C-alpha positions as CSV (number, residue, x, y, z in Angstrom):
1,X,0.0,0.0,0.0
2,X,2.9,2.3,0.5
3,X,4.1,2.1,-3.0
4,X,1.0,3.6,-4.7
5,X,1.0,6.5,-2.2
6,X,4.6,7.4,-2.9
7,X,4.0,7.2,-6.6
8,X,1.0,9.5,-6.3
9,X,3.0,12.0,-4.2
10,X,5.9,11.9,-6.7
11,X,3.5,12.5,-9.6
12,X,1.9,15.4,-7.9
13,X,5.2,16.9,-7.0
14,X,6.3,16.5,-10.7
15,X,3.1,18.2,-11.9
16,X,3.6,21.1,-9.5
17,X,7.2,21.5,-10.6
18,X,6.2,21.6,-14.3
19,X,3.5,24.1,-13.6
20,X,5.9,26.4,-11.8
21,X,8.4,26.0,-14.6
22,X,5.8,26.9,-17.1
23,X,4.9,30.1,-15.2
24,X,8.6,31.0,-14.8
25,X,9.3,30.6,-18.5
26,X,6.1,32.2,-19.9
27,X,6.7,35.5,-21.9
28,X,5.7,38.8,-20.3
29,X,2.4,40.2,-21.3
30,X,3.8,43.5,-22.7
31,X,7.5,44.1,-23.4
32,X,8.9,47.1,-21.5
33,X,11.6,48.0,-24.0
34,X,11.4,50.0,-27.2
35,X,12.4,47.1,-29.4
36,X,9.5,44.8,-30.3
37,X,9.3,41.7,-32.6
38,X,8.1,42.0,-36.2
39,X,4.7,40.7,-35.3
40,X,4.1,42.6,-32.1
41,X,2.6,45.7,-33.8
42,X,-0.4,43.7,-34.8
43,X,-2.0,44.0,-31.3
44,X,-0.7,47.4,-30.4
45,X,-3.1,49.5,-32.5
46,X,-2.5,52.6,-34.6
47,X,0.9,54.2,-34.4
48,X,1.4,57.0,-31.9
49,X,2.6,59.5,-34.5
50,X,-0.6,59.1,-36.6
51,X,-2.8,61.7,-34.7
52,X,-4.9,62.2,-37.8
53,X,-5.9,60.0,-40.7
54,X,-3.9,60.8,-43.8
55,X,-6.2,58.7,-46.0
56,X,-3.3,57.0,-47.8
57,X,-2.3,53.4,-48.4
58,X,0.7,51.6,-49.8
59,X,0.8,51.3,-53.6
60,X,3.2,48.3,-53.4
61,X,5.7,46.7,-51.1
62,X,8.3,49.5,-51.3
63,X,6.2,51.9,-53.3
64,X,4.8,55.3,-52.6
65,X,1.7,56.1,-50.6
66,X,-1.6,56.5,-52.6
67,X,-4.9,58.1,-51.7
68,X,-7.3,55.7,-49.9
69,X,-10.0,56.7,-47.4
70,X,-9.6,55.4,-43.9
71,X,-5.9,54.3,-44.0
72,X,-2.5,55.7,-42.8
73,X,0.6,55.0,-44.8
74,X,4.3,55.3,-43.7
75,X,7.6,54.5,-45.5
76,X,10.5,53.2,-43.5
77,X,13.7,51.5,-44.6
78,X,12.4,50.9,-48.1
79,X,9.2,49.3,-46.9
80,X,5.7,50.6,-47.0
81,X,3.4,50.1,-44.0
82,X,-0.4,50.7,-43.9
83,X,-2.7,50.8,-41.0
84,X,-6.4,51.5,-40.7
85,X,-7.4,54.8,-39.0
86,X,-9.6,54.7,-36.0
């Protein structure tokens, strides 16, 4: 009877250790630094410098901004980025 009890206790201890490890290695909710990953801007909303809606969108990947209602366009490092205005 002692053997099953010790196995249960060891199993529970292992599960608790794995749960604590998962919590310790989980990524932070919001990075504190100014450098974000390439995909992190998807959830951050409109850019802070776009106080008004310029009504422009990207013509192509590295192309100029073209007129389009409800969009904001910015060129940076040879790439064109478009976001919807709110």
